[in-house]
C-alpha positions in Angstrom: 0.1 0.1 0.0 2.8 2.5 1.1 4.9 1.5 -2.0 2.2 2.2 -4.6 1.3 5.4 -2.6 4.9 6.5 -2.7 5.2 5.9 -6.4 2.1 8.0 -7.2 3.5 11.0 -5.1 6.9 10.8 -6.7 5.5 10.7 -10.0 3.5 13.8 -9.5 6.4 15.5 -7.8 8.7 14.7 -10.7 6.3 16.1 -13.1 6.2 19.3 -11.0 9.9 19.4 -10.8 10.4 19.1 -14.7 10.2 22.9 -14.6 9.8 24.0 -11.1 11.1 27.7 -11.7 9.1 27.8 -14.9 6.0 26.9 -13.1 6.8 29.3 -10.1 7.6 31.9 -12.3 4.4 31.6 -14.3 2.4 32.1 -11.3 4.2 35.1 -10.1 4.4 36.9 -13.6 1.0 38.4 -12.8 1.2 38.5 -9.0 4.6 39.5 -7.9 6.5 41.5 -10.4 4.5 44.4 -9.8 4.7 44.4 -6.0 5.8 47.8 -4.7 8.5 46.7 -2.3 9.2 49.0 0.7 10.8 52.3 1.4 13.3 52.9 4.3 13.2 55.7 6.6 14.4 56.8 10.2 17.7 55.3 9.4 19.9 55.3 12.6 23.5 54.1 12.4 25.9 53.4 15.4 29.4 52.0 15.1 27.9 48.3 15.5 24.2 48.7 14.6 21.8 50.2 11.8 18.0 50.5 12.4 15.2 51.7 10.0 11.5 51.6 9.5 10.4 50.1 6.4 6.9 51.2 4.9 5.1 49.6 1.8 6.1 51.8 -1.2 2.9 51.6 -3.0 -0.5 49.7 -3.4 -0.6 46.3 -1.7 -0.1 43.4 -4.2 -1.4 40.8 -1.6 -0.1 38.1 -4.0 -0.2 35.2 -1.5 -1.7 36.8 1.6 -2.0 40.3 3.0 0.9 42.7 2.5 2.2 44.1 6.0 2.7 47.8 5.8 5.0 48.5 8.6 8.2 46.5 9.0 11.4 47.2 11.1 15.0 46.8 9.9 17.8 45.7 12.4 21.4 45.2 11.3 24.0 44.0 13.9 27.7 43.7 13.4 27.7 41.0 15.9 31.3 39.9 15.5 34.1 41.1 13.1 33.1 38.1 10.9 29.4 37.8 11.4 26.4 40.3 10.1 23.0 39.7 11.5 20.2 41.3 9.3 16.6 41.1 10.6 13.4 42.2 8.9 10.3 42.0 11.0 6.9 43.2 11.6 6.6 46.4 13.6 3.9 44.8 15.7 5.8 41.8 16.5 2.9 39.4 15.8 4.5 37.4 12.9 6.1 34.1 14.1 9.7 33.9 14.9 11.6 30.7 15.8 11.3 30.7 19.7 14.5 31.5 21.8 13.4 28.5 23.9 14.3 26.0 20.8 17.2 28.1 19.5 18.9 30.7 21.6 20.4 33.5 19.6 24.0 34.4 19.7 24.9 37.3 21.8 26.2 40.4 19.9 29.6 41.2 20.7 28.8 44.8 19.3 31.9 44.7 16.9 33.0 47.9 15.2 31.5 48.3 11.6 34.9 49.9 10.8 36.8 46.8 11.6 34.4 44.4 10.2 35.3 41.8 7.3 31.8 42.5 5.8 29.8 45.7 5.3 26.1 46.4 5.0 24.7 49.3 3.0 21.3 50.2 2.0 19.4 52.0 -0.6 16.2 53.8 0.9 13.9 53.9 -2.0 13.1 51.4 -3.4 14.5 49.8 -0.3 17.3 47.2 -1.2 20.5 46.2 0.6 23.9 44.8 -0.1 26.6 43.1 1.8 30.1 43.4 0.5 33.5 42.1 1.5 35.4 44.9 3.3 39.1 44.2 1.8 38.0 43.5 -1.7 34.6 45.3 -2.0 33.0 42.1 -3.8 29.5 42.1 -3.4 28.2 38.8 -1.4 24.6 39.6 -1.0 22.5 41.9 -3.2 18.9 42.4 -3.2 18.7 45.1 -5.9 18.3 43.1 -8.9 15.4 43.2 -11.7 12.1 41.8 -9.9 13.8 41.4 -6.8 11.6 43.8 -4.5 11.1 42.5 -1.0 7.5 41.0 -0.5 6.5 40.6 3.1 3.0 39.2 3.5 1.0 37.3 6.1 1.6 33.8 4.4 4.5 34.6 2.0 8.0 36.3 2.2 10.2 36.7 -0.8 13.8 37.7 -0.6 16.3 37.4 -3.7 19.8 38.0 -4.1 21.9 38.3 -7.1 25.0 36.0 -7.6 27.9 35.7 -9.9 27.4 33.6 -13.1 27.6 29.7 -12.2 28.4 30.2 -8.6 29.7 27.3 -6.4 26.9 26.9 -3.9 26.5 24.1 -1.4 24.2 23.3 1.4 20.4 24.0 1.8 19.8 20.5 3.0 18.3 17.9 3.5 18.7 16.6 0.0 20.0 13.8 -2.0 21.1 16.1 -5.0 24.7 16.9 -6.0 26.8 18.3 -3.4 27.6 21.5 -5.4 24.1 22.9 -6.2 22.6 23.1 -9.7 22.5 26.8 -10.7 19.7 26.8 -13.5 16.0 26.1 -12.9 16.9 24.4 -9.7 14.9 24.4 -6.3 15.4 23.2 -3.0 12.1 22.7 -0.9 12.5 22.6 2.9 9.6 20.9 4.8 10.5 17.9 6.7 9.0 14.9 5.3 9.1 11.0 5.4 10.8 10.4 2.3 11.2 6.6 1.3 14.0 5.9 -1.2 15.4 9.6 -0.8 14.0 10.9 -3.8 16.1 13.4 -5.9 14.9 17.1 -6.1 12.7 16.6 -3.3 12.5 17.6 0.4 13.7 15.1 2.7 13.6 14.5 6.4 15.5 17.8 7.7 15.7 21.5 7.0 18.9 23.4 7.1 18.5 26.8 5.3 22.4 27.3 5.4 24.3 27.9 2.1 28.1 28.2 1.3 29.1 30.4 -1.6 32.7 29.6 -2.5 34.6 31.9 -4.9 37.9 30.6 -5.2 40.8 32.8 -4.4 38.2 35.4 -3.3 37.1 33.3 -0.5 34.1 31.8 0.9 31.1 33.1 2.8 28.0 31.6 4.3 24.2 32.7 4.7 22.0 31.3 7.2 18.1 32.1 7.2 16.7 31.4 10.6 13.1 30.2 9.7 11.3 27.1 10.2 8.5 27.9 8.0 8.1 25.8 4.7 10.0 27.3 1.9 11.1 27.0 -1.6 14.5 28.2 -2.4 14.9 29.0 -6.2 18.4 29.2 -7.9 18.3 30.3 -11.4 20.0 32.0 -14.3 17.7 34.1 -16.3 18.6 36.0 -19.5 16.6 39.1 -18.2 17.0 38.8 -14.3 20.6 37.3 -14.2 21.9 34.6 -11.7 20.1 34.7 -8.5 18.9 32.7 -5.3 15.4 33.4 -4.1 13.6 32.6 -0.8 10.0 31.9 -1.0 8.6 31.1 2.6 5.1 30.5 3.9 5.6 33.1 6.5 7.8 34.0 9.3 10.3 36.8 9.2 13.7 37.4 7.5 16.3 36.5 10.0 19.7 36.3 8.2 23.3 35.7 9.6 26.0 36.3 6.9 29.3 34.8 7.8 32.5 36.2 6.1 34.9 33.3 6.2 37.1 33.9 4.3 38.2 30.4 4.5 35.5 27.6 4.0 36.3 26.1 7.5 36.0 29.6 9.0 32.5 29.7 7.7 31.7 26.3 9.4 33.2 27.8 12.7 31.2 30.9 12.4 28.0 28.9 11.8 28.6 26.9 14.8 28.7 30.2 16.8 25.2 30.8 15.8 23.5 27.5 16.2 25.8 25.9 18.7 28.9 23.5 18.7 28.1 19.9 18.2 27.9 17.4 21.1 30.6 15.1 21.9 29.7 11.6 21.4 30.7 8.5 23.4 33.8 6.6 22.2 31.9 3.5 21.5 29.5 5.1 19.1 32.3 5.0 16.6 32.2 1.3 16.5 30.3 -0.9 14.0 26.5 -1.0 14.4 23.9 -3.7 13.1 20.3 -3.6 12.8 17.3 -4.9 10.6 13.6 -4.3 10.5 12.2 -7.6 10.8 14.1 -9.8 13.3 11.5 -12.2 14.3 12.3 -12.5 18.1 15.0 -11.9 20.7 16.5 -15.2 19.5 16.9 -13.8 16.1 18.6 -10.8 17.4 20.9 -13.0 19.8 21.8 -15.1 16.9 22.8 -12.2 14.7 25.3 -11.2 17.6 26.7 -14.8 17.8 27.1 -15.1 14.1 29.2 -12.0 14.0 31.4 -13.4 16.7 31.7 -16.7 14.8 32.5 -15.0 11.7 35.2 -13.0 13.3 33.6 -9.5 12.4 33.7 -6.9 15.4 30.3 -5.9 16.4 30.1 -3.1 18.9 26.3 -2.4 19.0 23.2 -4.4 18.4 19.9 -2.4 17.3 16.3 -3.7 17.3 13.6 -1.9 15.2 9.9 -1.8 16.2 9.7 -5.6 16.2 10.6 -5.6 20.0 7.4 -3.9 20.8 4.0 -5.3 21.8 1.8 -4.4 18.9 4.4 -1.6 18.0 3.5 0.4 20.9 6.4 2.5 22.5 7.7 1.5 25.9 6.6 -2.1 25.6 7.9 -5.6 24.7 6.2 -8.1 22.7 5.5 -10.7 25.7 6.0 -13.7 23.4 8.7 -12.9 21.0 10.6 -10.4 23.2 9.7 -11.1 26.6 11.4 -8.7 29.0 13.3 -11.3 31.0 15.0 -12.5 27.8 15.5 -8.8 26.7 17.3 -8.2 29.9 19.4 -11.4 29.4 20.2 -10.1 25.9 21.4 -6.9 27.2 23.4 -8.1 30.1 25.1 -10.6 27.8 26.1 -7.8 25.3 27.3 -5.7 28.3 29.2 -8.5 29.7 31.1 -8.8 26.3 31.6 -4.9 26.2 29.0 -4.6 23.6 26.0 -2.2 23.6 22.3 -2.2 22.7 20.0 0.3 21.2 16.1 0.3 20.4 13.8 2.6 18.5 11.0 4.8 19.6 8.5 6.7 17.6 6.7 9.8 18.7 3.2 8.6 17.9 1.7 7.1 21.1 -1.0 4.6 20.8 -4.5 6.2 21.8 -5.9 3.3 23.8 -6.9 2.6 27.2 -4.8 0.6 29.9 -1.7 1.8 28.2 0.5 3.8 30.6 2.2 6.2 28.2 -1.2 7.3 26.7 -3.2 7.5 30.1 -0.2 9.3 31.7 0.0 11.7 29.0 -3.8 12.3 29.0 -3.7 13.3 32.7 -0.6 15.5 32.3 -2.1 17.2 29.1 0.9 16.6 26.8 -0.7 15.8 23.5 -1.4 17.8 20.7 -5.2 18.9 20.3 -7.6 20.1 17.8 -10.9 21.8 18.2 -12.7 18.5 19.4 -10.0 17.0 21.7 -6.8 15.1 21.2 -5.4 15.3 17.5 -5.4 11.8 16.1 -3.1 10.4 13.4 -2.0 7.0 12.2 1.2 5.3 12.9 2.7 1.8 13.3 0.8 1.0 16.5 -2.6 2.2 14.6 -4.5 5.3 15.8 -1.9 7.6 17.7 -1.7 10.9 19.5 1.5 13.2 19.3 3.3 14.7 22.2 3.3 18.5 22.2 7.0 19.3 22.8 6.1 22.8 23.8 3.7 21.7 26.7 5.0 22.3 30.2 4.7 18.8 31.2 5.8 17.0 28.1 9.6 16.6 29.0 8.8 15.2 32.4 6.2 12.8 31.0 8.6 11.6 28.5 11.6 11.2 31.0 9.2 9.3 33.3 8.4 6.7 30.4 12.3 6.3 29.9 12.8 5.9 33.6 10.3 3.2 33.8 10.9 1.1 30.7 14.5 1.5 30.4 15.2 0.9 34.2 18.6 -0.5 34.8 17.0 -2.8 37.6 13.9 -4.1 36.0 13.6 -2.7 32.5 15.6 -2.6 29.2 18.9 -1.1 30.1 19.7 0.5 26.7 22.9 2.5 26.0 21.4 4.8 23.5 18.0 5.6 21.8 17.0 5.8 18.4 13.9 8.1 17.4 12.3 7.6 14.0 9.0 8.7 12.1 9.5 12.2 13.8 8.8 14.6 11.0 6.4 13.5 12.3 5.0 10.9 10.0 1.3 10.2 9.8 -0.1 7.4 7.5 -3.2 9.6 7.1 -3.4 11.9 4.2 -5.1 15.3 5.0 -8.9 14.6 5.7 -8.5 10.8 6.2 -10.5 9.0 9.0 -7.7 7.9 11.4 -9.6 4.7 12.5 -10.6 3.6 9.1 -7.0 4.1 7.8 -5.5 2.2 10.6 -8.0 -0.6 9.9 -7.4 -0.6 6.2 -3.7 -0.6 6.6 -3.7 -3.4 9.3 -1.8 -1.1 11.8 -0.8 -2.9 13.9 -0.8 -6.3 12.3 -1.6 -9.1 14.7 1.0 -11.8 15.2 0.3 -14.9 13.0 3.5 -16.9 13.6 3.9 -19.2 16.4 6.5 -18.0 19.1 9.5 -20.5 19.6 11.6 -21.1 22.7 15.0 -21.4 20.7 16.2 -21.5 17.0 17.2 -25.0 17.3 21.0 -23.7 16.9 23.5 -23.1 19.5 24.2 -19.2 20.0 27.7 -19.0 21.4 28.2 -16.8 24.3 24.4 -16.5 25.4 22.7 -17.9 28.4 20.9 -21.2 28.4 17.5 -19.5 27.9 18.6 -18.9 24.3 19.9 -22.3 23.5 18.2 -25.6 22.3 16.9 -28.1 24.9 19.5 -30.6 25.8 16.8 -33.4 24.6 16.6 -32.3 21.5 3.5 -2.8 4.8 4.4 -0.4 3.5 7.7 -0.1 5.1 8.1 1.0 8.6 5.4 2.3 7.9 -2.0 38.4 20.5 0.3 41.7 19.9 3.9 41.4 20.4 3.7 37.5 20.9 5.7 36.5 18.0 3.5 33.4 17.6 1.9 34.0 14.3 -0.4 36.3 12.6 -4.2 35.5 13.2 -6.5 34.9 10.0 -4.2 32.8 8.0 -5.2 29.6 6.0 -2.9 27.2 7.9 -3.9 24.1 5.9 -4.0 25.6 2.2 -1.6 28.7 2.2 -1.9 30.7 -1.2 1.7 30.0 -1.9 2.2 26.3 -2.2 5.7 25.1 -1.6 6.8 22.1 -3.8 6.4 19.4 -1.0 6.9 16.1 -2.7 4.3 14.4 -0.5 1.7 16.9 -1.6 0.0 19.5 0.6 1.6 20.7 3.9 -0.7 18.4 6.1 -0.5 15.2 4.1 1.2 12.4 5.7 2.2 14.5 8.9 0.5 16.4 11.6 -2.0 18.8 10.3 -0.7 22.4 10.1 -3.6 24.0 11.9 -2.9 22.2 15.1 -1.9 24.8 17.8 0.9 24.0 20.3 0.5 24.8 24.0 2.5 28.0 23.3 0.1 29.1 21.0 2.2 28.6 17.8 0.8 26.6 14.9 2.4 23.5 13.4 2.3 25.5 10.3 5.2 27.3 11.6 6.9 24.9 13.9 6.5 21.5 11.8 10.1 21.5 11.0 11.1 21.7 14.6 9.1 18.7 15.6 11.8 15.9 15.1 14.5 17.9 16.6 12.5 18.8 19.7 11.4 14.9 20.0 15.2 14.1 19.9 16.2 16.8 22.3 13.6 15.6 24.6 15.0 12.0 24.2 18.5 13.3 25.2 17.2 14.9 28.2 15.3 11.6 29.3 18.6 9.7 28.7 20.5 12.2 30.7 18.1 11.7 33.6 18.4 7.9 33.6 22.2 8.0 33.3 23.3 11.2 34.8 26.8 12.5 33.8 27.2 10.1 31.0 27.2 11.3 27.3 24.0 10.4 25.7 23.7 9.3 22.1 20.3 9.9 20.3 19.9 9.0 16.5 17.2 10.9 14.9 15.6 10.9 11.4 14.2 14.3 11.4 16.5 17.4 11.8 16.5 21.3 11.9 19.4 23.7 12.1 21.2 23.3 15.3 20.2 19.6 15.8 24.0 18.7 16.0 24.3 20.4 19.3 22.8 17.4 21.0 22.0 14.5 18.7 23.2 12.4 15.7 21.4 11.8 12.4 21.2 8.9 9.7 20.1 9.7 6.1 16.9 7.7 6.2 15.4 4.9 4.2 17.8 4.9 1.3 18.0 2.1 -1.3 20.4 -0.7 -2.1 21.7 0.8 -5.3 24.9 2.3 -6.5 23.5 5.8 -6.9 22.4 6.0 -3.3 25.8 4.5 -2.3 27.5 7.5 -4.2 25.1 10.3 -3.0 25.8 9.3 0.6 29.2 10.8 0.3 27.5 14.3 -0.6 25.0 14.0 2.3 27.9 13.5 4.7 29.8 16.3 3.4 27.0 18.5 3.9 26.0 17.6 7.2 29.6 17.4 8.8 31.3 20.3 7.2 28.1 22.8 6.7 25.6 21.9 9.0 27.6 21.2 12.3 26.0 17.7 12.6 29.1 15.6 12.5 27.7 12.2 13.8 26.1 11.2 10.6 26.0 8.2 8.3 23.9 6.2 5.8 22.5 2.8 6.1 25.2 0.8 4.8 24.4 -1.6 2.0 21.0 0.2 1.7 17.9 -0.1 3.6 15.3 -0.9 0.8 15.6 -3.5 -1.7 18.1 -6.3 -2.3 21.7 -5.5 -2.0 24.5 -8.0 -3.4 27.9 -9.0 -2.4 29.7 -6.6 -4.5 27.5 -3.4 -3.6 27.7 -4.4 0.1 31.5 -5.1 0.1 32.0 -1.6 -1.4 29.6 -0.1 1.0 31.2 -1.9 4.0 34.5 -0.3 3.1 33.0 3.2 2.3 30.9 3.1 5.6 34.0 2.6 7.5 34.9 6.2 6.8 31.5 7.6 7.8 31.3 8.9 11.4 28.3 6.8 12.1 28.7 3.2 10.7 25.6 0.9 10.7 24.2 -1.8 8.6 20.4 -1.6 8.4 17.6 -3.0 6.2 14.0 -3.1 5.7 11.8 -6.0 6.6 11.0 -6.5 2.9 14.7 -6.7 2.1 16.7 -10.0 2.3 19.2 -10.4 5.3 22.3 -8.4 4.6 24.5 -8.7 7.6 28.0 -8.7 6.7 28.8 -12.3 7.6 26.2 -13.4 4.8 28.7 -13.5 2.0 32.5 -14.6 1.9 33.3 -11.4 0.0 31.4 -9.0 2.2 33.1 -10.8 5.4 36.5 -10.0 4.0 35.6 -6.6 3.2 34.1 -5.9 6.6 37.0 -7.4 8.6 39.4 -5.3 6.5 37.3 -2.1 6.8 36.7 -2.5 10.5 40.2 -3.3 11.1 41.3 0.0 9.4 38.5 2.0 11.1 39.3 0.7 14.6 43.2 1.5 14.3 42.1 5.1 13.1 39.4 5.5 15.8 41.2 7.7 18.0 42.4 9.9 15.0 38.7 10.5 14.0 37.6 10.8 17.6 40.2 13.7 17.9 38.7 15.2 15.0 35.2 15.0 16.7 36.5 16.6 19.8 38.0 19.5 17.6 34.7 20.0 16.2 32.9 20.1 19.4 35.5 22.8 20.6 35.7 25.2 17.8 33.5 23.8 14.9 36.4 22.5 12.5 34.6 19.9 10.5 35.8 16.4 11.2 35.1 15.6 7.5 35.7 18.0 4.6 35.5 18.3 0.8 38.5 18.8 -1.1 37.9 22.6 -1.9 38.1 23.2 2.1 41.7 22.3 1.8 42.5 23.5 -1.9 40.3 26.6 -2.1 42.0 28.1 -5.2 42.0 25.0 -7.3 38.7 25.0 -9.4 39.0 21.4 -10.1 38.1 20.6 -6.5 34.9 22.7 -6.3 32.5 20.0 -7.6 34.1 16.9 -6.2 31.6 14.9 -4.1 33.1 11.3 -4.3 36.3 12.0 -2.6 36.6 13.7 0.8 39.1 14.2 3.8 38.4 12.0 6.8 39.7 14.2 9.5 42.4 16.7 8.4 44.8 14.2 6.9 43.2 11.1 5.2 42.0 11.5 1.6 39.3 8.8 0.8 38.9 7.8 -2.9 36.4 4.9 -3.0 35.5 3.0 -6.1 32.1 4.3 -7.1 31.2 2.6 -10.3 29.0 -0.5 -10.2 30.8 -3.9 -10.4 34.1 -2.2 -11.1 37.7 -2.8 -9.8 38.9 0.6 -11.3 38.5 4.1 -9.9 39.6 7.6 -11.3 40.2 10.3 -8.6 41.7 13.7 -8.5 44.9 14.3 -6.8 45.6 18.1 -6.2 49.1 19.6 -6.5 50.4 18.2 -3.2 52.3 15.4 -1.6 50.4 12.3 -0.5 51.2 8.9 0.7 49.3 5.6 0.2 48.0 4.7 3.6 48.6 0.7 3.1 51.9 0.8 1.1 53.4 4.3 2.4 54.4 4.9 -1.1 54.9 8.6 -1.8 52.5 9.9 -4.5 53.0 13.3 -5.9 49.8 14.8 -7.0 50.0 17.3 -9.9 46.4 18.6 -10.1 45.3 15.8 -12.3 43.1 12.5 -12.4 44.9 9.4 -11.3 43.5 5.9 -12.3 43.9 2.7 -10.1 43.0 -0.5 -11.5 42.5 -4.0 -9.8 41.2 -2.4 -6.7 39.8 -5.4 -4.6 36.3 -5.3 -3.5 37.7 -5.8 0.2 39.7 -2.5 0.1 39.3 1.1 -0.5 42.0 3.9 -1.6 43.1 5.9 1.1 45.9 8.6 1.1 47.7 10.6 3.8 48.2 14.2 3.0 51.6 15.4 3.2 52.5 17.5 6.4 50.4 15.1 8.6 51.1 13.1 11.9 48.6 10.4 12.4 48.5 8.5 15.6 47.0 4.8 15.1 46.3 2.0 17.4 49.1 -0.7 16.9 46.4 -3.3 16.7 42.6 -3.4 16.2 40.2 -5.3 18.6 36.9 -6.9 19.0 35.3 -4.0 20.9 36.2 -0.4 21.4 36.7 -1.1 25.2 39.5 -3.6 24.1 40.8 -1.1 21.6 41.4 1.5 24.2 43.9 -1.0 25.7 46.1 -1.1 22.5 49.4 1.0 22.1 49.8 3.5 19.5 51.9 3.8 16.3 52.6 7.3 15.1 52.9 7.9 11.2 54.9 10.9 10.2 54.1 12.0 6.7 56.2 15.0 5.7 54.9 17.6 3.4 56.8 19.2 0.5 58.5 21.3 3.1 59.7 18.2 5.0 57.6 19.1 7.9 54.6 17.7 9.6 52.0 18.3 12.5 49.3 16.1 14.2 47.5 15.7 17.3 45.9 13.2 19.7 43.1 13.7 22.0 42.3 11.1 25.0 39.5 11.0 27.6 37.4 8.4 29.3 35.1 8.3 26.1 31.8 8.4 28.2 31.6 11.4 30.9 29.9 14.5 30.1 32.4 16.3 32.3 35.8 14.9 32.3 38.1 14.7 35.3 41.1 15.1 33.2 42.1 15.0 29.5 45.1 14.3 27.4 45.5 16.5 24.3 48.9 16.1 22.6 50.3 18.1 19.8 53.0 16.5 17.6 55.5 18.2 15.4 58.2 17.0 12.9 60.8 19.5 11.8 62.5 17.1 9.5 64.9 15.8 12.1 63.0 15.3 15.3 59.6 14.5 16.6 58.5 16.5 19.5 55.2 16.5 21.5 53.6 18.8 24.0 50.1 19.4 25.5 47.8 18.7 28.2 48.4 15.3 30.1 45.5 15.0 32.5 43.9 11.5 31.5 45.3 8.8 33.5 43.4 5.9 31.7 40.2 4.2 32.7 41.9 0.8 33.7 45.4 -0.3 34.5 46.0 -1.7 31.2 44.6 1.5 29.5 46.8 3.7 31.7 49.9 1.7 30.5 49.3 2.5 26.9 52.4 4.0 25.1 53.6 5.1 21.8 55.1 1.9 20.4 56.8 3.1 17.3 57.3 6.0 15.0 57.0 5.5 11.2 58.6 8.1 9.3 57.8 8.3 5.7 59.5 9.8 2.5 63.0 9.3 3.9 64.5 7.3 1.0 64.5 8.3 -2.5 63.9 11.7 -3.7 60.4 12.7 -4.7 60.4 14.7 -7.9 57.6 16.7 -9.3 57.0 14.4 -12.3 56.9 10.7 -11.1 53.7 9.7 -9.8 54.6 6.6 -7.6 57.8 6.1 -5.6 59.3 3.5 -3.3 58.0 3.2 0.2 60.8 5.1 1.9 59.5 4.6 5.5 61.7 4.3 8.5 60.5 2.8 11.7 61.8 3.9 15.1 60.9 1.6 18.1 59.9 3.3 21.4 58.2 3.1 23.7 57.3 6.6 24.6 54.8 7.5 27.1 51.4 9.5 26.9 51.9 11.0 30.3 54.3 14.0 29.3 56.2 15.4 26.6 58.8 13.6 24.6 61.4 14.2 21.7 62.8 11.7 19.5 65.5 12.5 16.9 65.9 9.2 14.8 69.2 10.2 13.2 68.1 9.5 9.8 
């Protein structure tokens, strides 16, 4: 049912997208081109601010709502590198994103004369420009043809002119190319359940942030803080030139422009606005396994056992909605997943230093004798319509939805966690996964919830007979799991700033290009009013992130002082400050394998959400051993690494195929040896916003060949990942900038000269990885079956000198779990061509005796034999190993005497 529905929706969306801007332009030719715009008056400037009144400059056009006559302009030079531009209604009635959800950054009242970017305006007709101070280059310009500001009750338009064929990135979540198209291209932001991650469509999250990279002229970023639905059109018109245009369903204009000038600077400056990312537990970088459709707890245990038998390290086992009783949150199926056996499963995993995670959905089954529902009713935590609780349909059938703005909701949610996930009597999970939180609703607008649930068989009643065991021995599990010795759709008021009254909240005059149809189709109806008086029309895009944030608080309550890990499907700007994200229900095909790289680059380097990844081997459809092998090796270089599949998909655990088994062993061995390297990179991002994964143009900003690359990337500062991306191929062509690199596996020096390099005979069990010259990379000397055991392994330090013969690197160590660390070790390494020195902070003493004794076992210095000329591509290994040990409790200096 869901699949056929989805195909219908996609077909219609594809038809609409065949010419999205032509369609939008046709609508507006007679409705917006003649809108009068505004005139500015009462302009007041200080050294760090500018304010003005904006008045409608002529007869209202009322294109998609009522034109607002009186607006205010506020410009703040908040820092030397950040400009805040806010246009809002004088009466302060129009919705603004609540400060309770996203606290605004405080202005440091920078002097405009010292700022890196400058604001200027034309009073009549009102327009403004932002220029770079040292070059006078225009970064944002609203003065173009047909670019007059439109500010209506249900429609806001703001357009900026751009250079021809700009290098634009961001505006997620999407599954399009990393560098955005620039002609007749549209990005719609409206969080939506999106099976198969369709192209040119709105997906699960909304991140209205873009990077504009201009080569040697630098990079700047623009963030529109708005949670209303919107279309962002990018086009090059013969009459109107190159432009980017926001078309929102309401709200205000709340712009933050970040000066850069380096791309990584923009990332850091954006983090100052939305917040720095959360530090994740060390163990979350391990390998994770899940599948929708595990029959019972025995099935789950057997998967764990099979990974052990196959010799593939498994850090964390996950369970989808299968574990629930009739798909109800905070329950277990009494026959297939009885609590006593679930507790045995978890205790067995914990006894082996492994972890366990389950799923929750926000929809709460509206039925009597169900504590989460009855508790919620008594505490008044659910969304309401005019007749009572608002009803939708989700996996358990007819559901109600928590109102995350209601005063009691957090405590109610926390109480459910405390009861069901009790360490003493419940399911002692290590992290939590929140899904369906866009929020998904199986009802299209106007449906009968009870009829839809019945027709969709939600929830399905069990038909198969429960079993006491699988008939097979599951090594490492209690006797309760062993044989007797006798023996559908897929987971499926003035000044309040709460929104103007009198709006059409269901069918706004301006219809964004939502690929699911109307705003309220397959989600919570947009005319539902939250407890704080704001409509879902305005806050829809915040719902999933608020659900995830509430889950994080609940996890903190049940495990105080320990870093929570919450994985969410739906996101909004700033979500990375508290939670992680996976890219949703992708497909088992080579295109989705490839596009996962672009998705990862956007979230890690541009949206400040570093702990992300795609479902390895694909969620929907049937994978095969070649695709799954390649994906297993690529996934090892995602921050979040999980194999997950749909109920309708065949099993795809890594041990199912010999080829994939070998690929996974290789991949995890490499990933685990590098785990502290990427953990250090995550720590850096949580401290100052430096991305842990970067596109090539971040490192080579003046090389135009790097601007469009989205099939290679830097994992941390130093490792260039160059996966094979063609189907069923053992060859790959990739770009090497004009720099020195080293093959990670052979240590061979490779002199890039700004051209493509082709490798052949790349085995399905490997992935090409190159170390950037000038890097020092600490790796574990040995891998391990768990991250707990990994922390007891010694280090090797690889020195990969750059063209100048020098190199730097760092290593961060802590206990991997505590929110507040008692002591950390943060070491900087330096190689001057003759000696390796280290200095830093040495406060972490190790969480165990064996961990405390970890040392640097050896140094491997590359490029010391055989000159590297500028024409040869591959040279001999030229590596020298110097044996230690050197302790990690204080500085050291090593002069190998090469």
